[in-house]
C-alpha positions in Angstrom: 161.9 -60.3 201.0 160.5 -59.1 197.7 160.4 -62.0 195.3 158.5 -60.9 192.2 159.2 -57.9 190.2 156.1 -56.6 188.5 156.2 -53.7 186.0 153.0 -51.7 185.3 152.9 -49.4 182.2 150.5 -46.4 182.2 150.1 -43.9 179.5 147.0 -41.8 180.2 144.9 -40.2 182.9 142.0 -42.5 182.1 144.0 -45.7 182.2 145.8 -44.8 185.4 142.4 -44.2 187.0 141.5 -47.8 186.2 144.9 -49.2 187.3 145.0 -47.3 190.6 143.2 -49.9 192.7 145.6 -52.6 191.4 148.7 -50.4 191.9 147.7 -49.7 195.5 147.3 -53.4 196.4 150.7 -54.3 194.8 152.4 -51.3 196.2 151.7 -52.3 199.8 152.6 -56.0 199.4 155.9 -56.7 201.0 156.6 -59.6 198.6 156.1 -57.5 195.4 158.7 -55.3 193.9 156.5 -52.9 192.0 157.9 -50.8 189.1 155.7 -48.1 187.5 156.6 -46.7 184.1 154.8 -43.6 183.0 154.6 -42.7 179.3 152.4 -41.1 176.6 150.0 -38.4 177.7 151.2 -38.5 181.3 154.4 -36.6 180.2 152.9 -34.1 177.8 152.1 -30.6 179.1 149.3 -30.3 176.5 147.5 -33.2 178.4 148.1 -31.9 181.9 151.4 -33.6 182.9 149.3 -36.2 184.7 152.3 -38.2 185.9 152.1 -35.8 188.8 148.8 -37.4 189.8 150.6 -40.7 190.2 153.2 -39.1 192.4 150.6 -37.2 194.4 148.9 -40.5 195.1 152.1 -41.6 196.8 153.4 -44.0 194.1 157.0 -44.0 192.9 157.6 -43.8 189.2 160.5 -46.0 188.2 161.0 -44.4 184.8 159.3 -41.8 182.6 159.3 -42.9 178.9 158.6 -39.9 176.7 157.6 -41.1 173.2 155.1 -38.5 171.9 156.3 -36.3 169.0 156.0 -32.6 169.5 153.7 -32.2 166.5 150.4 -33.9 165.8 151.2 -34.9 162.2 150.0 -37.9 160.2 153.0 -39.9 161.3 152.3 -39.1 165.0 151.4 -42.7 165.9 154.1 -44.3 163.8 156.8 -42.2 165.4 155.5 -42.8 168.9 155.4 -46.6 168.5 158.9 -46.7 167.0 160.4 -44.6 169.7 158.4 -46.5 172.3 159.8 -49.9 171.2 163.4 -48.7 171.5 162.9 -46.9 174.8 160.8 -49.6 176.5 163.4 -52.2 175.4 166.1 -50.2 177.2 164.0 -49.8 180.3 163.1 -53.6 180.4 166.7 -54.6 179.9 167.8 -52.5 182.8 164.8 -53.4 185.0 164.6 -57.1 184.3 160.9 -57.5 185.3 159.4 -60.9 185.9 156.2 -59.8 184.3 154.9 -56.7 182.5 151.3 -55.6 183.1 149.4 -53.6 180.5 145.8 -52.4 180.2 143.7 -51.8 177.1 144.7 -50.8 173.6 146.5 -47.5 173.3 149.5 -47.3 170.9 151.8 -46.5 173.8 150.8 -49.8 175.4 151.3 -51.5 172.1 154.9 -50.3 171.9 155.6 -51.5 175.4 154.0 -54.9 174.7 156.1 -55.4 171.5 159.3 -54.6 173.5 158.4 -57.0 176.3 157.4 -59.7 173.8 160.7 -59.7 171.9 162.6 -59.7 175.1 160.6 -62.8 176.1 159.1 -61.2 179.2 155.6 -62.6 180.1 152.8 -60.0 179.6 149.6 -59.8 181.6 146.9 -58.0 179.6 143.9 -56.4 181.3 140.6 -55.6 179.4 141.3 -57.8 176.4 138.5 -59.3 174.3 136.6 -56.1 173.9 135.7 -54.5 170.6 135.7 -50.9 169.4 135.0 -51.0 165.7 135.6 -47.3 165.0 139.2 -47.0 166.2 142.5 -48.6 165.5 142.5 -49.5 169.1 140.6 -52.6 167.9 143.6 -54.1 166.1 146.0 -53.0 168.8 144.0 -54.7 171.5 143.8 -58.1 169.8 147.4 -57.9 168.8 148.4 -57.4 172.5 146.2 -60.4 173.4 148.3 -62.6 171.1 151.5 -61.3 172.6 150.3 -61.8 176.2 150.5 -64.9 178.3 147.9 -64.0 180.9 144.5 -62.3 180.4 142.2 -60.5 182.8 138.9 -59.8 181.3 135.9 -57.7 182.4 133.0 -59.9 181.3 132.1 -63.4 180.2 131.6 -62.3 176.6 135.1 -60.8 176.5 136.6 -64.0 178.0 135.0 -66.1 175.2 136.4 -63.7 172.6 140.0 -64.0 174.0 139.6 -67.8 173.9 138.3 -67.5 170.3 141.6 -65.8 169.5 143.4 -69.0 170.4 144.3 -68.3 174.0 144.2 -71.2 176.5 141.2 -70.9 178.8 143.4 -71.8 181.8 145.2 -68.4 181.3 142.1 -66.3 180.8 140.7 -65.0 184.1 137.3 -63.3 184.7 138.3 -60.4 187.0 135.6 -57.9 186.2 136.4 -54.3 185.4 138.7 -52.2 187.5 136.6 -49.1 187.1 134.0 -50.7 189.4 136.7 -50.9 192.1 137.5 -47.2 191.7 133.8 -46.1 191.9 133.1 -48.4 194.9 136.2 -47.3 196.8 136.2 -43.6 196.1 134.5 -41.1 198.3 133.1 -38.7 195.7 132.9 -35.0 196.2 129.6 -33.3 196.9 128.0 -31.0 194.4 129.0 -28.0 196.5 132.6 -29.2 196.8 132.9 -29.6 193.0 131.5 -26.2 192.3 134.0 -24.6 194.7 137.2 -26.6 193.9 136.6 -26.7 190.1 134.9 -23.4 189.6 131.9 -25.0 188.0 128.4 -23.6 188.2 125.9 -26.4 187.6 122.6 -25.2 186.0 119.3 -26.9 185.4 120.7 -28.9 182.5 124.3 -30.1 182.5 126.4 -32.6 180.4 129.9 -33.9 180.6 131.4 -34.1 177.1 134.5 -36.1 175.9 135.1 -36.5 172.2 138.1 -38.4 170.8 139.4 -38.6 167.2 137.7 -41.5 165.4 140.9 -43.1 164.0 139.3 -45.6 161.6 136.4 -43.5 160.3 136.2 -42.5 156.6 134.6 -39.2 157.4 136.8 -36.8 159.5 136.4 -36.4 163.3 136.3 -32.7 162.6 133.0 -32.9 160.7 131.4 -35.2 163.3 132.5 -33.0 166.2 131.3 -29.9 164.3 127.8 -31.5 164.0 127.8 -32.1 167.8 128.8 -28.5 168.5 126.2 -27.2 166.1 123.5 -29.1 168.0 124.8 -27.7 171.4 124.9 -24.2 169.9 121.2 -24.4 169.4 120.5 -25.8 172.8 121.5 -22.8 174.8 119.9 -24.1 178.0 122.5 -26.8 178.4 125.6 -26.3 180.5 128.7 -28.1 179.0 131.7 -29.4 180.8 134.4 -30.4 178.3 137.3 -32.7 178.9 140.3 -33.1 176.6 140.6 -35.7 173.8 143.3 -38.4 173.7 146.6 -37.9 172.0 145.5 -39.3 168.6 145.8 -37.8 165.1 143.2 -35.0 164.9 143.2 -34.2 168.6 144.6 -30.7 168.0 141.7 -29.8 165.7 139.2 -31.0 168.3 140.9 -29.0 171.0 140.8 -25.8 168.9 137.1 -26.3 168.2 136.4 -26.7 171.9 138.3 -23.5 172.7 136.5 -21.6 169.9 133.1 -22.8 171.2 133.9 -21.8 174.8 134.9 -18.2 173.6 131.4 -17.8 172.2 129.7 -19.6 175.1 131.6 -18.5 178.2 128.5 -18.4 180.4 127.7 -22.1 179.9 130.8 -24.0 179.1 134.2 -24.8 180.7 137.2 -27.0 179.6 139.5 -29.2 181.6 142.6 -30.7 180.1 142.5 -33.4 182.8 140.2 -33.7 185.8 141.8 -36.7 187.5 139.5 -39.6 188.4 138.1 -38.2 191.7 136.9 -35.0 190.1 135.8 -36.7 186.9 133.6 -39.3 188.7 132.4 -36.7 191.2 131.3 -34.4 188.4 129.8 -37.2 186.4 127.3 -38.1 189.1 125.7 -34.6 188.9 125.2 -34.3 185.1 122.2 -35.3 182.9 124.4 -37.3 180.6 127.9 -38.3 179.5 128.1 -37.1 175.8 130.7 -38.0 173.1 132.5 -41.2 172.1 134.6 -42.1 175.2 134.6 -45.6 176.8 133.7 -43.9 180.1 130.2 -43.4 178.6 129.9 -47.1 178.2 131.4 -48.1 181.5 131.7 -45.5 184.3 128.5 -43.6 183.4 126.1 -46.6 183.7 127.8 -47.7 186.9 126.7 -44.3 188.4 123.2 -44.6 186.8 124.0 -41.7 184.5 122.8 -41.8 180.8 125.1 -41.6 177.8 124.7 -40.2 174.3 127.3 -42.3 172.4 128.1 -40.7 169.0 129.3 -42.8 166.1 130.9 -46.2 166.1 134.1 -45.6 168.1 132.7 -47.8 170.9 130.7 -50.2 168.7 131.0 -53.7 170.0 131.2 -53.1 173.7 128.6 -54.5 176.1 126.0 -51.7 176.6 123.2 -51.0 179.0 119.8 -49.5 178.2 120.9 -46.1 179.6 123.1 -45.6 176.5 121.6 -43.7 173.5 123.5 -44.5 170.3 123.4 -42.1 167.5 125.1 -41.3 164.2 127.5 -38.3 164.0 125.0 -36.2 162.1 123.0 -33.1 163.1 119.6 -34.8 162.9 120.7 -38.0 164.7 122.5 -36.1 167.5 119.5 -33.8 167.9 117.1 -36.8 168.2 119.4 -38.3 170.8 119.1 -35.2 173.0 115.3 -35.2 172.5 115.2 -38.8 173.8 117.6 -38.0 176.7 115.3 -35.4 178.1 112.0 -37.3 177.4 110.0 -38.4 180.4 109.8 -42.0 179.1 113.5 -42.4 178.9 114.2 -40.8 182.3 111.7 -43.1 184.0 113.6 -46.2 182.8 116.9 -45.2 184.4 116.2 -46.9 187.7 118.4 -49.8 188.7 120.7 -49.9 185.6 122.3 -53.4 185.5 126.1 -53.4 185.7 127.6 -56.2 183.6 131.2 -55.6 184.8 131.4 -57.3 188.2 131.0 -56.3 191.8 134.2 -54.3 192.5 136.9 -56.9 193.4 138.9 -56.8 190.2 142.0 -55.2 191.7 142.2 -57.9 194.4 141.6 -60.7 191.9 144.3 -59.5 189.5 146.8 -58.8 192.3 146.4 -62.3 193.8 147.0 -63.9 190.4 150.0 -61.7 189.5 151.5 -62.6 192.9 151.0 -66.3 193.0 150.6 -67.5 189.4 153.4 -69.7 188.0 155.4 -67.8 185.4 156.4 -69.6 182.3 160.0 -70.4 181.6 159.5 -69.3 178.1 156.6 -67.5 176.3 155.8 -70.3 173.8 152.1 -70.8 173.5 150.0 -73.5 171.8 147.1 -72.1 169.8 143.9 -73.2 171.5 141.5 -74.5 168.8 137.8 -74.3 169.4 136.1 -77.6 168.8 133.4 -76.9 166.2 
């Protein structure tokens, strides 16, 4: 008999890729009534309708919660959050979950968390305590922490930060990062398989590029991305594999710039709206570097011993390994980063990159806690004061 109803919210291809090991464990547990709600970019044709990936993996989607506006205006995020709070509230009232599980810091997840919080449903938050100073994800992440009752963090530093925010250490669990599970348990495609299935022709030099709007930057993402493309335009020997940006204000401009670049560089560039985690990780293992400002350059790339050129401060504050080259979003700084990437000294130091995010049992650890932990009768919390 199923005795605990667990609702998992997912809003993007990247986040689903992280959640997949946890979803699999909960889905096959006869004592868990798993409810998946797909929202955000999963339901938008512009971002690949990636809810189909969830269904193709054999998981049932309980509800699709469409909250993204049709246009990428300045009020894009405000409208999405407002619609999300209303729609998620209706879904939760109908579903009556025992606990809602959210991951990360996207505005879609923020809306779901607000709805659950005001309906007095306990929230379990994965990947709290991290910092990304260049994006409004920073404020969203810490806000979700304060609305959540249980916390699953990826590293000791992040655990300490959640406690610093006033959360009871007894409810903060060091699980490690889910992406390690995904990499460890995924049989990646060979180079030949990638070239055939994705129509990619690897060359002597190859990079995987993902660049998202920098939502808290004073200078526009357009100017920063233009600087990156200018550097790549001069480096004609590099083959570029683009993936699409997140659904944030400014993403339409970045998409147009990518397509314009590809038109002029058809022989050495290709674009994918969404690769899915298998193809993305498989492709990542055969490039010289992950380039851009995505969290995957800070997390997945080092786990595969692949260097990263991390541009700007969108990921500033995350734990980093020596394989990550940080640079400013300027022509000279980006150009210097590429010079360092291909230098003999840097390449010789890429052996045995340390992974600070655990050994690959995060999904199991989180699932066991979600199944057995005593749920609160109310969501009142006492602020945990650090003794100074």
